[in-house]
C-alpha positions as CSV (number, residue, x, y, z in Angstrom):
1,X,-132.5,39.7,-128.1
2,X,-133.1,41.3,-131.4
3,X,-136.7,42.6,-131.6
4,X,-138.1,44.2,-134.7
5,X,-141.8,44.5,-134.0
6,X,-144.3,44.3,-131.2
7,X,-145.4,40.7,-131.8
8,X,-143.9,38.1,-129.5
9,X,-142.6,36.1,-132.5
10,X,-140.9,39.2,-134.0
11,X,-137.6,38.5,-132.3
12,X,-134.5,36.5,-133.3
13,X,-135.1,33.6,-130.9
14,X,-138.7,32.9,-132.0
15,X,-137.9,33.5,-135.7
16,X,-135.0,31.1,-135.5
17,X,-137.1,28.5,-133.8
18,X,-139.9,28.9,-136.3
19,X,-137.5,28.6,-139.2
20,X,-135.9,25.5,-137.7
21,X,-139.3,23.9,-137.1
22,X,-140.5,24.4,-140.6
23,X,-137.2,23.3,-142.1
24,X,-137.0,20.2,-139.9
25,X,-140.5,19.1,-141.0
26,X,-140.7,20.2,-144.6
27,X,-137.0,20.3,-145.6
28,X,-136.5,20.9,-149.3
29,X,-140.1,22.0,-149.8
30,X,-139.7,24.7,-147.2
31,X,-136.4,25.8,-148.8
32,X,-138.1,25.9,-152.3
33,X,-141.0,28.0,-151.0
34,X,-138.6,30.4,-149.1
35,X,-136.5,31.0,-152.2
36,X,-136.4,34.7,-153.2
37,X,-137.8,33.8,-156.6
38,X,-141.0,32.4,-155.1
39,X,-143.7,35.1,-155.1
40,X,-145.2,33.9,-151.8
41,X,-144.4,35.9,-148.7
42,X,-142.9,34.4,-145.6
43,X,-146.4,34.6,-143.9
44,X,-148.0,32.8,-146.9
45,X,-145.4,30.0,-146.7
46,X,-146.1,29.5,-143.1
47,X,-149.9,29.4,-143.8
48,X,-149.4,26.6,-146.3
49,X,-147.0,24.5,-144.2
50,X,-147.9,25.1,-140.5
51,X,-149.2,22.1,-138.6
52,X,-148.8,20.3,-135.3
53,X,-145.5,18.9,-136.5
54,X,-144.0,22.3,-137.2
55,X,-145.1,23.4,-133.8
56,X,-143.5,20.5,-132.1
57,X,-140.3,20.9,-134.1
58,X,-140.2,24.7,-133.3
59,X,-140.7,24.0,-129.6
60,X,-137.9,21.4,-129.7
61,X,-135.6,23.9,-131.4
62,X,-136.2,26.4,-128.5
63,X,-135.5,23.6,-126.0
64,X,-132.2,22.9,-127.7
65,X,-131.3,26.6,-128.0
66,X,-132.2,27.3,-124.4
67,X,-130.1,24.4,-123.2
68,X,-131.0,20.8,-123.5
69,X,-130.7,20.2,-119.8
70,X,-132.5,23.4,-118.8
71,X,-136.1,22.9,-117.7
72,X,-138.6,25.3,-119.2
73,X,-139.4,26.9,-115.8
74,X,-135.7,27.9,-115.6
75,X,-135.6,29.5,-119.1
76,X,-134.5,33.1,-119.4
77,X,-137.1,35.7,-120.4
78,X,-136.0,35.7,-124.1
79,X,-136.7,31.9,-124.4
80,X,-140.0,32.3,-122.6
81,X,-141.0,35.0,-125.1
82,X,-139.7,32.9,-128.0
83,X,-141.9,29.9,-126.9
84,X,-144.9,32.2,-126.5
85,X,-144.2,33.6,-129.9
86,X,-144.0,30.2,-131.5
87,X,-147.3,29.3,-130.0
88,X,-149.0,32.6,-130.9
89,X,-147.8,32.3,-134.5
90,X,-149.2,28.7,-134.7
91,X,-152.5,29.9,-133.2
92,X,-152.7,32.6,-135.8
93,X,-152.2,29.8,-138.4
94,X,-155.1,27.8,-136.9
95,X,-152.9,25.0,-135.5
96,X,-154.1,23.4,-132.3
97,X,-151.6,23.7,-129.5
98,X,-150.8,21.6,-126.4
99,X,-152.7,22.9,-123.4
100,X,-149.7,22.6,-121.0
101,X,-147.6,24.9,-123.3
102,X,-150.6,27.2,-123.8
103,X,-151.1,27.7,-120.1
104,X,-147.4,28.2,-119.5
105,X,-147.2,30.8,-122.4
106,X,-150.1,32.7,-121.0
107,X,-148.5,32.9,-117.5
108,X,-145.2,33.9,-119.0
109,X,-146.8,36.7,-121.1
110,X,-148.8,37.9,-118.1
111,X,-145.6,38.2,-116.2
112,X,-143.5,39.6,-119.1
113,X,-141.4,42.6,-118.2
114,X,-142.3,45.3,-120.8
115,X,-138.9,46.9,-121.6
116,X,-139.7,47.7,-125.2
117,X,-139.2,50.9,-127.2
118,X,-142.9,50.8,-128.0
119,X,-144.1,49.7,-124.6
120,X,-147.8,50.8,-125.1
121,X,-148.0,49.0,-128.4
122,X,-146.4,45.9,-126.9
123,X,-148.9,45.9,-124.0
124,X,-151.8,46.1,-126.4
125,X,-150.3,43.3,-128.6
126,X,-149.5,41.2,-125.6
127,X,-153.1,41.4,-124.4
128,X,-154.3,40.3,-127.8
129,X,-151.8,37.4,-127.8
130,X,-153.0,36.3,-124.3
131,X,-156.6,36.4,-125.4
132,X,-155.8,34.5,-128.6
133,X,-154.0,31.8,-126.5
134,X,-157.0,31.5,-124.2
135,X,-159.3,31.0,-127.2
136,X,-156.9,28.7,-129.0
137,X,-157.8,25.2,-130.1
138,X,-156.1,22.7,-127.9
139,X,-154.4,19.6,-129.4
140,X,-155.3,16.2,-128.2
141,X,-151.7,15.0,-128.5
142,X,-149.4,14.1,-125.6
143,X,-148.1,16.7,-123.2
144,X,-144.7,18.2,-124.2
145,X,-144.1,20.9,-121.6
146,X,-142.9,18.5,-118.9
147,X,-141.6,15.7,-121.1
148,X,-138.1,14.5,-120.7
149,X,-135.6,16.9,-122.2
150,X,-134.5,14.3,-124.7
151,X,-137.9,12.8,-125.3
152,X,-140.0,13.3,-128.4
153,X,-142.4,16.2,-128.7
């Protein structure tokens, strides 16, 4: 797992899932905003486009990457962290998240093995992320954590 920061979404798996989610929902508009000639930062693009659809599409991307037939409770640590990262990022962007995924991400973060170069910084950041997930707005949409692996999210 490529990790470049202490935030749970600052790893290759979460970043790829976020990128896929935004691309699947916003397509050409996302590509246009991500163009190097656009003065907006990546964070600003996400702020403009994030919604429950990008969250669902990002979660679906993780499910695909982790193995379409693999249940979330059987995911490896990197996919669990990626899922937590996708949720944390959407919470930061003020997007309501499904309660079942929220609870699962909190549990996974609480049990996360801290094997990072900056372990103390990661622990502090992880505690912030858990607290943010606990305070997060919960969506009223259908549950997706235990939905069929090929069902809609």
